[in-house]
N, C-alpha and C positions, 0 to 999 in steps of 0.2 A: 484742657480735658486730658486726664491721664488714662492710660490703657493698662488694665490689670489682667491677671491671669484668670481664665475661665475656670468654672468648677470642674470641668472635665480634666484640666491640666493638673489639678490638685488631688485626684483620685489615687489611692495607693496602688502599687503594682500588684498583679494577680498573685505572684508568688508570695508577697508579704501577707496576703489575707488568708491564705490556706496554710493550716498547720501541718507540716510534713509528719506523716506517721512512720514509725520504724518499719523496716522490711521484715519479712517472715523470719529470716535467719537471725537478724539482730534481736527481734523480740524473744526468740527461743534462747539466745545466748544470754541476754539480760536476765531472763527468768531463771535460767540454770545457775547463774552466779548468785542471784538473790537467794536461791534455795540452798547454797552452800555445796553444790555438786560439781564434780569435775566431768570432763568429757568421757573419761574412763568409766565413771560411775553411771552415767546415763547409758553408755553403750552396754555395760554389763547388765543393767536393770532391764533394758528394753530389747536386748539382743539385736539391736541395729548396729551394723559394723562401724568400727571407729572412723574409717575414711568417709563413710556416708554422713555420719554426724558432723564431722568437720565441714564437709561440702555443703550440707544444708544450712549450717550457721553462716557460711559464706554466700548464701543465696545461689548456690550452684546445684540444681536439681537433676543434672544430666546423669550422675552416677546412680540415681534411683531406678533407672530403667523404664521410665514412662510415668504418665500423669497418675495412673491408678496407684502405683507403688509410692510415688512422691506424696500423694495425699495420705496414704496409710502411714508413712514414716512421720509426716507432720503431726498427724493425730496422736501417734504413740509418744513422740518426744514431748508434745505439749502437755499431755497428761502426766508424764514423768516429772516435769518441772512445775506442775500445778498451774497450768494455763488452760483456759477454755479453748478448745481446738476450733470451734465453729467460726470465729472471726478470722483466724489464720487460713482456714480452708476457703472461706469466701474470698479473702485477698488473693490466694493462689489462683482460684478460678478466674477472678477479674484479670489477673496478669497473664493467664495462659489460655484464654479463649473459652472459658466456661467449664462446667463440670463434665468429665468424660462420660460417654455412653456406657450403660451397664453391660457386662459380658453376657452373651446369650446363654440361657440355662439348659438348652436342649441337649448338649453333649453330656451334662451331668445326669440328667434324667435317663438318657439312653444307657449310660453305664450302669445305673442302678437297676434298670429293667433287665439287662442281660445277665448281671451277676448271679441272681438266684438260679437261672437256667444252667449255669456251669457247675453250681454246687450240687444240684439234684442227684446226678449219677453217683457221686461219692457217698452220699447218705444211703442210697439204695444198696450199694455194694456192702457198706458196713452192716446194714440190717440183715442181708442174706448171710453174711459170714457169722453174725451173732446167732442166727437161728440154727445154722448148721452145727455150730459149736455146742449149743444147748442139747440138740437131738443126740449128738455123739456122746455127750456126758451122760445123758439119761440111759442110753443103751448100754454103756460100759458099766454103769452102776447096777443095772438090772442083772447083767451077766455075772458080775462079781457077787451079787447077793445070793444066787443059786449055789455057788461053791461054798459059801460061808455057812449055809444052813446046817450041814453035818457037824461042823465044829461047834456051832452054838448049841446043838442038841446034846453033844457029849458033855459040854460044860454044864447043862441043865441037869443031866443024869448023875453026874459025879458029885464032887464035894460042893456044898452050897457056899457060895462066896460070903465072907463075913460082911455084915453091914456096919457102917460107921456113921457117926453124926456128921462127919465132914462131907458125906456124899450128898446130903440134902443141900439144896441151894440156899445160900446165905445172901441176904441183901447187901448190896454194895453201896457205900456212900459216895464213891468216886464216880462222877459223871463223865461221860465221854467228852473229849476235847471238842469244843465248839469254836468257830471263828469269832474272834473278839470284835465287837462292834467298833466303829470309828468313834473316838472320844467326842462327846458333845459338850456344850457349854455347861450343862448341869452336872456332868459326870467328870469334870476336870480334876476334882479332888481325888478321884480313884484312878489316877494315871498309872499304867503298869511300870513296874520297877526296872524291867529289862529294856525300856525304851525311853527316849526323851520326848516329852509332850509339851508344846508351847501354845498357849492361847493368847491371841492378840485382839484387844477390844478397843474400838475408837470411842473412848468414854467422854472425852472433852472436845471432840470435833473431828472432822474428817482428816485423813492422812494417807498419803501414798506409802505402800509397803511392798517389800520384796522378800520372799522366803525361798531358801534352797536347802536341799538335804546334803548329807555328807559327801555325796558324789558330785555335787555342784548342779544337780538337776533342779530346775525351776518348779517350785510348788505353787507359788502365787506371785503375780506381779500386777498391781493395779491399785485403784483408789478404794479405801475402806471408809464408808460414810459414817457419820456420827451415829452411835448405837449399834453398829454392826460388829460382828466378831468372826474371827477365823481361827481354827485349830489345826496345828501341824504336828506330825509325829514321824520320828525316824529312829533307826536302831542305834545311831551313834551321836549325831549332832544336828542342830538346826541353825542355819545362818540367816540373820535378819538385817535388812536395811529399812530404817524408819525415816520417811521424809519429814514428818513433824512429830518428833518423839514426845513432846509435851502433851499431845492429845491422846496418847496411847496408854492403855493399862495392860500389863503383862502378868501372866500366870505361867510358871515353869514347874513342871512335874508336880502340879497341885498346889504350888505355893505362890503367893503374890510377890512380885518384884517391887521393892520400895525405892528404887533409884529415882533421884530428883531430876527427871528430864525437863529441859527448858522448852517452852513453846517455840516452834519453828526450827528447832535444832535437828540436824540430821545424825542419826546414831547407827553404827554398824555393830551388831551384837552376835555372839555365838553362845549357844547353850548346849550342854551335854547331859548324860544321865546323872552325873554327880552334882548338878546345879540344884537350887538356884544360886548362881553367881554369874556376873557378867564375864563372858569369855574374852 
């Protein structure tokens, strides 16, 4: 009678049955590379400092300054590289003892309650000063009016001033300057000539976009869903980064841009008042 191995001895090891999932940092790094972005691109687009991006991709969350900030950075970086942040946040919570408790809202409400009480005296003082100025102006005008009566009478008794057609009021065609409204999607063709106006439309699908003005100030940074549009305007130029340029339709200064952007391609574009042409 031969003795064989029992079924328990032939079971696979526990490690062989479980498929190892990538770490948070590894998942973010792979998605960034797949999107064709560098660490500098992600840092510039999200305003997360370069050393923190490197640390998170190495699964070192200490430089973030706590769980709340670490979760915020993970969410921001995931959106920039086209990842769903929810699984990564759940994985972070599992690895770090659960989701952090929310910050108490009492200090914020207390600050909002106190702030109007500090502004009240300033408005009262301004109102009193305005009333005093109006009363003084009215009194001064009445005093000057008494001195001018004699001179007005002499003019009436003397030579009669000649009348002219120019004295009659003439209608003016020029309307007073009014603030120009923000350009809308329907009014993109009427873009002002002294500014650069760029309309970005997600016509073929969703895409992450970033827009900055000529000073480098962030105008928009986020995901544009399919069918959504954003319009940006500046006095000199607009700088764009398109995460999926193939899904985007561009109108610059009222004219459609016909560039053949490829799906999934990352494009960095600059437009000025003299465009349309890729900067």
